[in-house]
N, C-alpha and C positions, 0 to 999 in steps of 0.2 A: 509182732507186737502191736496195738492200736493205738493211733495217734490220739492223744489227749486234748481236748479242745476247751479254751474259756468262752463261755457262749452267753453272753447277756440276755436279757429279755425284754420286752416292751408289754404292758399290761393295758391295752388300747382301748379307752372306754369315754365316748363322746367326742371323740378327736384329741384326747389328751391320753399322756400316760400316767396311769396310776399306781398304787403302791403295789397291790398283790391282788389275787384272783378274788378275796373277800374283802380288799380293803379299796373303798372307791377315792381315796383322798389322792389329791393331784399332786404329781412330784414334778412334771413336766408338761407346761401347756402347749408346747410344740415337739411331737416326738421326733421329729426331722434335726432336731438341734441333738437330741441324743444320740441319733444316728451317726451323725457328724463327729461326735465324741467317740465312739466305739470303733468309727475308722479309723481316726487318728491315735489310738493307743491299741491297735492291732489284735481285736477281737477275731476270732475265728468263725464266727455265725451268730445268727439273731434269730431268736424266736418272737413272734408277735402274737399274743393273744387277743384275739377278736372278743371282747365282753361285751359288745353292742347287744340292746334288745330293739326287736322290730325291724321290720324290713326295709323301713327307710333308712335308720340308724346302719342297719348291717351294709347297705349299698354305700353310706357315706364311709363305713370303717374301711371298705374295700377299697375304696378312692385312696384314702390316707395310705393302707398298705401298697398300694402301687405304686404310691411317691416314695415310700420306705425301700421298697425293693429298688428301685431307681437310683436313690441315693446312697445303697450300701455296698461297700467294697467285699462283702463276704456272702456266705451264703444265706438267705432268709429263709426261714420255717415257719410255716402259719400253722396256726392252732385256733381252735373256740369256735363255737356257733356252726358247726355241722350238722345236719340233718339228712341230707342226702348226698349222692354223688356229684349233683350239681354244683352244692357246696366246695366239694375239692376242687372240682373244674375251675370255681371263681377264685379261689388262693392261687391256683398255679398259674392261670392265665393272668392275674394281679401279679405275677412276676417271683411268686415263690419256689423256691426249689423243690421244697417237700410240705408235705400236710401231715398235721396230727390227726389221729383219729380217737375222740377219748371214749377210753373202754370204762368208763363207768357209767355209759347210756349203751342201754342192750341196741338200740338204733344203730349206732357205730359200728358195735360188733355185725351187726347183720350183713351192711355194706362192703366189709374187708374185701370179700373176694371179689365182686365186682368192682371197686375203684383199683383196685391192684391190678387185675386183667386189664382195665380200661388205659391206666395211666401207667403201668409197670411199678413193681416190687419196691425198686429203689426211690421211689415217689412219696412212699407212706410209712409214716411211722405210727404207733400206738400209744397213749398214755395211761398211766393207772396209778394208783397210790396203794393199792396190795398185790402183794405177790399171789392170792389166791386166785386174781383175774388171770393172771398168767399160767400158772397151774390149768387153770380152766379152758384157757384156749390156747396151749402150747402148739399145737399142731396146726391151729390157724394163722398164727401169729409166724410161727417158723415159714411158714409157705408163702404168705402172702404180706409180710411186712418186713422191711430194711433194718429198722432199730426200733427201740423202746425210749418213753420219756416218764422214768420215776419220778412221780410227785411228789413221793414221802423218803427221804432220806434214811429213814430207820428200817427200809426193807432192802437196802443193798445186798447185803448176806444172802438172804434167801432169794432173790432175783438171780442172784449169779449161780446159786446152785440148780435153778430151774432151766436155765437156757443159755445158750452161748450167743445169742442175739445181744449186739454193743448197744448200751443203754446209756441216756444222758441221766442225770440227777440233778433234780430240781433242789436248791438250796438256798434260804433265805436269811438264815442266820447261824453263822459257823466261825471259829476261828480260823484265819487264814493258815495257819501250819496244819491245819486238821485235812486240809485239801488235797496234802500229800497222802494223807492215808487213803481219802476216797481214790486218787487217781490210781492207788496201788492195787485196786480191782482190777482183775484181769480186762472184765468186759466194759468196765464203763469208759465210756468213749467222750466224757464230756461234763462239763458243771454249768447248769446255768441258774437263774434266780437272784433274789437281791444279795446275794454274797458277791456275785460277779458285778451285779448294777453297781453295787456300793464301792466296789474297790477295783473299777475300771482303769484307772490310772497305774494300778500297780501290776496290771496285766503281763507287761513285759518283766517285770522285777520276777513275779510270781513264773513266768516260762523258764527263766534262768535257773530257778530255784527247783523246777522239777529237771532239768537238764542236769544239774549238778548231783540231783538223787535218782539219777538213770531212767528218768521218766520221758518217756519220747512226746514231744509238743510239735507245734504247728510252727516252724520257723523258716527264713531262709538260711539255705549252707550253699557257701562260695564253692565252687569247684576250682577257682583259682585265686591263690594269695596276691598281697598287693605287690610282692617281689617279682609276680609271673609278668607283670606289665612292663612294656619300654615306655617310660615316662621322657616329657618333652624336657626342654631346658629349664624349666622351672619346678620340676619333679611332678608334674602333673599329666593327666590322661584327659583327653578331649571326650565328651560325652554327647554323643546324635540322641534327641528325645524323640519319641514317635508315639502317635496317638494308637491304642492296641487294636481299636474298632476299625479306625478308618485308613490307618496306616500314614495319615498326616505326618510331614514332619514339622516339629513343634519349637524346637529351640535346639541350641547348642551351648555345654558350659564345661566347666572343669572340675574334676576330683582330686584331692590329693588323698593320702592315705587313711585320714581320719573321715572324710567326707564319704570315702568308699565304705570303709568299715562300718561307719553308721547307717549309711543306706541297708546294706544288707542286715544288720541288726533289727531295723524299726521297720523296713518295706515301704518305706518315704523317700523320696529321692533328696538326697543332700549333695551338695556342693561347695567348692571353695570359691568365693568371690575374689578374685583379684583386684578388684578396686577398693574393695574394703578392707582385704587382708586379714579374712575371716571366713569360718565356717558357716553356709547359708542351706537352713532348711527350706525347701521350694515352699510357698505358701503360707510362711509362719506369721506373716505379717497381714497377707493379702486372703488366706484361707484358702488359696488355689493350690492346695497339696497335689502332688503327682504319685499315685500308689503303683509299687513297682509289680509289674507282669512278669515280665523278663530282662534280665542282662544279659548281651552276647557281646563276647571280645571279637574284633576281626582278626585277618588271617594273620597280620604282625604284631597283634597282641599289644597295639599302640592306641587304640581307639575302642571305648564301649557304645555300642546302642542298646538304647534303654527304650522298651515298650511299655507303657505307663496309662493310666487310668487317671486323664487328667480333670481336676476340680477347676471350674470356671476357665480363666484365659492364662495361657502360659507364656505370654508376654507382659510386660510392665506397663505396656500402652493401652492394654486393655483388649488388644487383638487375639485371637484365640492361637495363633501362630506367630513365630517371630520374623517369620520370611514372606515380608508383602511389599518391599522395595524393588519392584521389577529394572532390571537394570538395561535388557535389551532382549528382544525377543523377535525370532523368525516366525511368518506365518507357517501354520502347520496345522493339521487337525489333531486334535485331541483325541489320543488312545479311548474309547469309551467304555468309562465302568461302568460295569451295569449297576451298583449300589448306589453310586454316586446319583446318575440319571433317575433312579427311583425317587430318592433321596430330593432331588432338586424338584422334579415334578411336586412332589407331595408337599413341598415346602412352598411353591406358587399355589397350590390349592388350599391350603392354609392361609395364605395371606389373602386370597380371594374370600375367603370366610369373613376375615376380620377386617378386609380393606375392601370392599365390594366396588366392583368396576362396571360402570354401565356399559351393556351389549356382551356383557360376558355370558358366556355358556354355562359356567362353573355356577355363577351367580343364581343364574335362573335354576338350575338343579337344586341349589341350597333354600332359593324361596320357596321353592314349590314342595320342598320337604323330603321324608323317609319315603314316603311311596313312591314317588316319581323316581327317586333315584334307584329304587330296587327295582321297577318297571322297566326302566333302561337297563338295569345292570342282566335282567332276565333275557331282554330281548339282545343284548350283545352275546351272551353267553349262547343264544338259538344260533343266530349267525357264525359262530366258530363251528357249529356241528355243521351246519349246513356247507361253510366254506371248506371244511375236513372232507367232505364228501367229491370234493373234485380234484384232480390230480395235481395241480400245482401247488405252490406252498405260499406263494405271496400273497393271496388272498388271505389265507390264516394267519397270515404275521399282521395283516392290517385289522385282521377281527380281534386277534388278541390283544393288540394295542389297545385298541377301544375299549374292549373289555377291562383291561389293567387300570385304564384312566379313570372308567366308572367307579371301579372298586376302589381308587384312591378316593373317590370323593366320599365313597362309604366310609371308608377309613377314617378320614377327618370328621365327618358327622358323628362319628362314633368315638374318637379321640383314640384312633389304633395308631401306633407307629410301626414303620418298617423292622425295626428292632424287636419287637415283640414277635411278629410273625415269624421274623428268623430264628428266633430263640425258641417258638414252639415247632418250627420244622425240625430244627436241630435235635429237641429233646424225643422226636419221633424215632 
């Protein structure tokens, strides 16, 4: 069975979220606020339609899409303004997991094979508003596209007869109980459009309704019940909270049964505050929510390790982590964490750009501009090649380090993060 998804969308125009593809009235001036609301209400994905006109507006839209992708706790799918393969690449590089080819445009149909072979079939969707388009391009779609986006809800039955590809349906106005009827179609994998946008607060309720009707939806399912845990004297279980990206330990708190069930139900970390004697949704007042990535019990079933996506600071003091009061320390050499070292060096380079330091070589490169940075990068690449012709490895290490440093200067100049590089490598 296909998991059915509730997928809001953002119609992006001039930096704002507008009502529809054909209605440019502004519904939200700050699209990132919408992203936060969709995060908080368990949306399963997000489709962003770039409605910009002109090259400059398109670049500005891509910058906003990049921010949206960074803030979203769900898959972001990019759509609109695709004319050539380069536009697909820009959407994916901005952080979109997948891109949508508009099959009402012959130019998009023409590049299907090219972009699919370049980025992978799983990265490509196709949108259409008439099932005749699917019929005419059935072989192409089934070979090079992973899913469809139907822009006309009146064509669901026809699409179902033509292909086994999963498809999302854009619905702008429909009674909520009609969603059950749409989800009953075997190949419908999700609903998007203003029906979801306008009712995002009801997503959890609708998911429960789907489950009651035997419809498979995306929710957390716990392998262990509360009774499986060994509780402390207060009837609670301690929870160690860790950043899922950096593995940094952020905080420790406690759960009672209700907090545990709420965490599983909502996908946001919920604890029991012993000082206040009440349930505590982390981030409810501060906005610093913790989105669950995984929950794991220890060998004795008396402690939970939570890996989370942390919004803002974990500590009430404003610190990223609660663990900053050093008690004692023995001199030792820190184990080298490659990612941490690269992040720290990149942070220093970023700081030099914002706060120039007299005599800094990094600032010299920034002052000279992109051509100087590229020239040095080319020189260092050549020196790696020369060093690699020699039998030893030390010289190669030195030259590679020089190259990486200059590459990071370029990254800062272009606004590229290590996380973006890591995602791109992982996607390959």
